[in-house]
C-alpha positions as CSV (number, residue, x, y, z in Angstrom):
1,X,-36.1,68.1,-47.3
2,X,-34.2,70.7,-49.3
3,X,-31.4,69.0,-51.1
4,X,-31.9,65.8,-49.2
5,X,-29.2,63.2,-50.1
6,X,-28.3,59.7,-49.1
7,X,-25.9,61.1,-46.5
8,X,-29.0,61.8,-44.4
9,X,-30.3,58.2,-44.4
10,X,-30.5,56.7,-40.9
11,X,-28.7,53.6,-39.8
12,X,-30.6,50.5,-40.8
13,X,-28.9,47.8,-38.7
14,X,-31.1,44.7,-38.2
15,X,-33.5,45.9,-40.9
16,X,-34.3,43.7,-43.9
17,X,-34.9,45.4,-47.2
18,X,-36.1,43.6,-50.4
19,X,-35.2,45.3,-53.7
20,X,-36.5,44.0,-57.0
21,X,-34.3,44.5,-60.0
22,X,-31.4,44.9,-57.6
23,X,-28.6,44.0,-60.0
24,X,-28.7,47.1,-62.2
25,X,-29.7,50.8,-62.5
26,X,-31.7,52.2,-59.6
27,X,-32.0,48.9,-57.9
28,X,-28.3,48.5,-57.8
29,X,-27.8,52.0,-56.4
30,X,-30.5,51.5,-53.9
31,X,-29.0,48.2,-52.7
32,X,-25.6,49.8,-52.3
33,X,-27.1,52.6,-50.2
34,X,-29.2,50.4,-48.0
35,X,-26.3,48.0,-47.4
36,X,-24.0,50.9,-46.6
37,X,-26.3,51.8,-43.7
38,X,-26.2,48.3,-42.3
39,X,-29.3,46.7,-43.7
40,X,-29.6,43.2,-44.9
41,X,-30.6,43.6,-48.5
42,X,-32.4,40.8,-50.3
43,X,-31.5,41.3,-54.0
44,X,-34.5,39.9,-55.9
45,X,-33.2,39.4,-59.4
46,X,-34.4,37.6,-62.5
47,X,-30.9,36.3,-63.0
48,X,-29.0,35.0,-60.0
49,X,-25.7,35.2,-61.9
50,X,-26.2,38.9,-62.6
51,X,-27.3,39.5,-59.1
52,X,-24.2,37.8,-57.7
53,X,-22.0,39.8,-60.0
54,X,-23.7,43.0,-58.8
55,X,-23.2,42.0,-55.2
56,X,-19.5,41.4,-55.8
57,X,-19.2,44.8,-57.4
58,X,-20.9,46.5,-54.4
59,X,-18.6,44.7,-52.0
60,X,-15.5,45.5,-54.0
61,X,-16.5,49.2,-54.2
62,X,-16.9,49.2,-50.4
63,X,-13.4,47.9,-49.9
64,X,-14.2,44.2,-49.8
65,X,-17.2,44.1,-47.5
66,X,-20.3,46.2,-46.8
67,X,-21.8,47.2,-43.4
68,X,-24.9,45.1,-44.0
69,X,-25.5,41.8,-45.8
70,X,-26.3,41.0,-49.4
71,X,-28.6,38.1,-50.1
72,X,-29.1,37.3,-53.8
73,X,-32.3,35.4,-54.7
74,X,-34.1,34.6,-57.9
75,X,-37.4,36.4,-58.4
76,X,-38.7,36.6,-62.0
77,X,-41.7,39.0,-61.9
78,X,-42.8,37.7,-65.3
79,X,-43.7,34.4,-63.6
80,X,-46.2,34.2,-60.8
81,X,-44.8,30.8,-59.8
82,X,-41.4,32.4,-59.4
83,X,-42.8,35.2,-57.3
84,X,-44.6,32.6,-55.1
85,X,-41.4,30.5,-54.7
86,X,-39.4,33.6,-53.8
87,X,-41.9,34.7,-51.1
88,X,-42.1,31.2,-49.6
89,X,-38.4,30.8,-49.4
90,X,-38.0,34.2,-47.9
91,X,-40.6,33.4,-45.3
92,X,-38.7,30.3,-44.4
93,X,-35.5,32.3,-43.7
94,X,-36.7,35.7,-42.4
95,X,-39.1,36.7,-39.7
96,X,-39.9,40.1,-41.1
97,X,-39.4,42.5,-44.0
98,X,-39.0,46.2,-43.0
99,X,-38.9,47.7,-46.6
100,X,-40.1,46.4,-49.9
101,X,-38.9,48.4,-52.9
102,X,-41.0,47.5,-56.0
103,X,-38.4,48.8,-58.3
104,X,-37.8,46.4,-61.3
105,X,-39.4,47.1,-64.6
106,X,-39.3,46.9,-68.4
107,X,-39.9,49.9,-70.7
108,X,-41.4,50.3,-74.1
109,X,-40.6,46.8,-75.5
110,X,-42.2,45.1,-78.4
111,X,-45.3,43.2,-77.4
112,X,-44.7,39.9,-75.7
113,X,-46.3,37.9,-72.9
114,X,-45.3,36.7,-69.5
115,X,-45.2,33.0,-68.5
116,X,-48.8,33.5,-67.3
117,X,-50.1,35.1,-70.5
118,X,-50.1,38.8,-69.5
119,X,-48.7,41.6,-71.7
120,X,-45.2,41.9,-70.4
121,X,-45.0,45.5,-69.3
122,X,-48.3,45.3,-67.4
123,X,-47.4,41.8,-66.2
124,X,-44.0,42.7,-64.9
125,X,-44.3,46.3,-63.8
126,X,-47.7,45.9,-62.1
127,X,-49.0,42.4,-61.7
128,X,-45.7,40.9,-60.6
129,X,-45.3,43.5,-57.9
130,X,-48.9,43.3,-56.8
131,X,-48.4,39.6,-56.3
132,X,-45.1,40.0,-54.6
133,X,-46.4,42.6,-52.1
134,X,-49.4,40.4,-51.3
135,X,-47.2,37.3,-50.8
136,X,-44.9,39.3,-48.5
137,X,-47.7,41.0,-46.6
138,X,-47.4,38.9,-43.4
139,X,-43.6,39.6,-43.3
140,X,-44.2,43.3,-43.7
141,X,-46.9,43.2,-41.0
142,X,-44.5,41.5,-38.7
143,X,-41.7,44.1,-39.1
144,X,-40.8,47.0,-36.8
145,X,-40.2,48.9,-40.0
146,X,-39.0,52.5,-40.2
147,X,-40.5,55.0,-37.8
148,X,-42.9,52.2,-36.7
149,X,-44.1,51.1,-40.1
150,X,-42.9,48.8,-42.7
151,X,-42.6,50.4,-46.1
152,X,-43.9,49.4,-49.5
153,X,-42.2,51.7,-52.0
154,X,-43.5,51.4,-55.6
155,X,-41.4,52.9,-58.4
156,X,-43.5,54.7,-61.0
157,X,-42.4,57.1,-63.8
158,X,-43.4,60.5,-65.2
159,X,-44.6,58.4,-68.1
160,X,-47.7,57.6,-66.0
161,X,-49.1,60.9,-67.3
162,X,-49.4,59.3,-70.8
163,X,-51.1,56.2,-69.4
164,X,-54.8,55.4,-69.8
165,X,-56.7,52.5,-68.2
166,X,-58.7,50.4,-70.6
167,X,-60.3,47.6,-68.6
168,X,-61.7,46.0,-71.7
169,X,-58.1,45.4,-73.0
170,X,-55.7,45.6,-70.1
171,X,-53.3,43.2,-71.9
172,X,-53.3,45.0,-75.2
173,X,-54.8,42.1,-77.2
174,X,-56.7,44.4,-79.5
175,X,-54.0,46.9,-80.3
176,X,-50.5,47.6,-78.9
177,X,-48.4,50.7,-78.5
178,X,-45.2,50.1,-76.6
179,X,-45.0,53.6,-75.1
180,X,-48.7,53.6,-74.3
181,X,-48.4,50.2,-72.6
182,X,-45.5,51.5,-70.6
183,X,-47.5,54.5,-69.5
184,X,-50.4,52.4,-68.5
185,X,-48.2,50.1,-66.4
186,X,-46.7,53.1,-64.6
187,X,-50.2,54.5,-64.0
188,X,-51.2,51.1,-62.6
189,X,-48.2,51.3,-60.2
190,X,-49.7,54.5,-58.7
191,X,-53.3,53.3,-58.6
192,X,-52.0,50.2,-56.7
193,X,-49.8,52.2,-54.3
194,X,-52.6,54.6,-53.4
195,X,-55.3,52.0,-53.2
196,X,-53.0,49.9,-50.9
197,X,-52.7,52.9,-48.5
198,X,-56.4,53.5,-48.6
199,X,-57.1,49.9,-47.7
200,X,-54.5,50.0,-44.9
201,X,-56.1,53.2,-43.6
202,X,-59.6,51.6,-43.6
203,X,-58.3,48.5,-41.8
204,X,-56.6,50.7,-39.1
205,X,-59.7,52.8,-38.7
206,X,-61.8,49.7,-38.1
207,X,-59.8,48.6,-35.1
208,X,-61.5,48.4,-31.7
209,X,-59.9,51.1,-29.5
210,X,-60.9,49.3,-26.3
211,X,-58.8,46.3,-27.3
212,X,-55.1,45.9,-28.1
213,X,-55.0,47.1,-31.8
214,X,-54.2,44.5,-34.4
215,X,-53.6,46.7,-37.4
216,X,-51.0,46.5,-40.2
217,X,-48.0,48.7,-39.4
218,X,-47.4,49.2,-43.1
219,X,-47.0,52.4,-45.1
220,X,-47.4,52.5,-49.0
221,X,-45.5,55.2,-50.8
222,X,-44.9,55.9,-54.5
223,X,-42.0,57.5,-56.2
224,X,-40.4,58.2,-59.5
225,X,-36.7,58.9,-60.4
226,X,-37.0,61.6,-63.0
227,X,-34.9,61.2,-66.1
228,X,-32.0,59.0,-64.9
229,X,-29.3,57.6,-67.1
230,X,-29.6,53.8,-66.5
231,X,-29.5,50.7,-68.7
232,X,-33.3,50.7,-69.0
233,X,-33.2,53.2,-71.9
234,X,-30.5,51.2,-73.7
235,X,-32.3,48.0,-73.2
236,X,-35.4,49.6,-74.7
237,X,-33.3,50.7,-77.7
238,X,-31.8,47.2,-78.1
239,X,-35.3,45.6,-78.0
240,X,-36.5,48.0,-80.7
241,X,-34.1,46.7,-83.3
242,X,-33.6,50.3,-84.5
243,X,-29.9,51.4,-84.5
244,X,-31.0,55.0,-84.7
245,X,-33.0,54.7,-81.5
246,X,-29.9,53.4,-79.7
247,X,-28.0,56.5,-80.8
248,X,-30.8,58.8,-79.8
249,X,-31.2,57.2,-76.4
250,X,-27.5,57.4,-75.7
251,X,-27.5,61.1,-76.7
252,X,-30.5,61.8,-74.5
253,X,-29.0,60.1,-71.5
254,X,-25.8,62.1,-71.9
255,X,-27.6,65.4,-72.2
256,X,-30.7,65.0,-70.0
257,X,-30.0,62.1,-67.7
258,X,-29.0,62.5,-64.1
259,X,-26.7,60.0,-62.4
260,X,-28.4,56.9,-60.9
261,X,-27.0,58.0,-57.5
262,X,-29.3,61.0,-57.7
263,X,-32.2,59.3,-59.5
264,X,-32.5,56.7,-56.7
265,X,-32.9,59.3,-54.0
266,X,-36.8,59.5,-54.2
267,X,-36.9,55.7,-53.6
268,X,-34.5,56.0,-50.6
269,X,-36.3,59.0,-49.2
270,X,-39.7,57.2,-49.5
271,X,-38.2,54.2,-47.8
272,X,-36.4,55.8,-44.8
273,X,-37.9,59.1,-43.9
274,X,-41.1,59.9,-42.0
275,X,-43.1,60.5,-45.2
276,X,-46.9,60.1,-45.2
277,X,-48.5,56.9,-46.5
278,X,-49.9,57.6,-50.0
279,X,-47.2,60.2,-50.7
280,X,-45.6,60.6,-54.1
281,X,-41.9,61.4,-54.0
282,X,-40.3,62.9,-57.1
283,X,-37.3,65.0,-58.1
284,X,-37.7,68.6,-57.1
285,X,-35.7,70.2,-59.9
286,X,-36.4,71.1,-63.5
287,X,-39.9,69.8,-64.5
288,X,-39.6,67.2,-61.7
289,X,-37.2,65.3,-63.9
290,X,-34.0,66.2,-62.1
291,X,-32.8,67.0,-58.7
292,X,-33.1,65.9,-55.1
293,X,-36.4,64.5,-53.8
294,X,-39.6,66.4,-52.9
295,X,-43.1,65.3,-52.1
296,X,-45.3,66.2,-55.1
297,X,-48.5,65.1,-56.8
298,X,-49.0,62.7,-59.6
299,X,-51.7,63.2,-62.3
300,X,-55.5,63.2,-61.5
301,X,-56.0,59.8,-63.2
302,X,-53.7,58.2,-60.6
303,X,-56.1,59.2,-57.8
304,X,-59.2,57.8,-59.5
305,X,-60.7,55.6,-56.8
306,X,-63.0,53.7,-59.1
307,X,-60.2,52.7,-61.4
308,X,-58.1,51.8,-58.5
309,X,-60.8,49.4,-57.1
310,X,-61.3,47.9,-60.6
311,X,-57.6,47.3,-61.0
312,X,-57.3,45.8,-57.5
313,X,-60.1,43.4,-58.2
314,X,-58.7,42.4,-61.6
315,X,-55.2,42.0,-60.1
316,X,-56.5,39.8,-57.3
317,X,-58.3,37.5,-59.8
318,X,-55.4,37.5,-62.3
319,X,-52.7,36.6,-59.8
320,X,-54.7,34.6,-57.3
321,X,-53.2,36.7,-54.5
322,X,-55.6,37.9,-51.8
323,X,-54.6,40.7,-49.3
324,X,-56.0,40.6,-45.7
325,X,-57.5,44.1,-46.3
């Protein structure tokens, strides 16, 4: 995979790809790349207006029309009702989903709560995507997918290394640190991605070889973009209310940040190449923060099976979403 780029992506005609947070940053660049290869991209956005504006920009940059289709739909990951409505409407209009990119997220914001009472970073970054994946499971299972499997690609961050799971206070009601909360939400993304693959593997292993197999053709892969210059950092600075943080973030992005067209490559690689389920795709350059994608390894805490099971059980109860696994 040395120096893999989006030029090596296969054609995706007749494939359906769902991208959360598709109107900006990595989601925008991912949407552009998928559509350029002929996919129908469902742009799952909190704001339909911003989603439509992003779709117009993608079409204009492509000379007026893209090879695939762009379908903008409302999906607010801070509301379980919105996630359910999105999934129900999608199921009414589509027979299958070949790729789900759990990409959207918020980073290091002051403490707030989702519509359902969860701390926002944990609620949006993890619980919203846990619920969405579960709600779309049947559509994923029905897909031909990529190389025979539908893909669930969950976007994490190098910040997962600073995350710690505290099951006595997952929603930070006792104390709150915005960066610690972000790290926990990104660690939760990995615990979920790996546990999903383990459960898929267990289900597949239980099939009766004498009968026609009825096993989910789904592959769960995690990724992170490295340090990428997107509006996520500037939104974090704006939320802080500290003008010096805005200056610092802008300077850091200019000096350290790579272009979103490069930062999105791990997500695209995870979605479209024959990567193993349970893999962790990250930049292969300096400190795994820059460069083209490679398959690496996240920190030891992200592979903690006991924590992964606890998180899965909590997430199931908190969201009311059951997986057939």
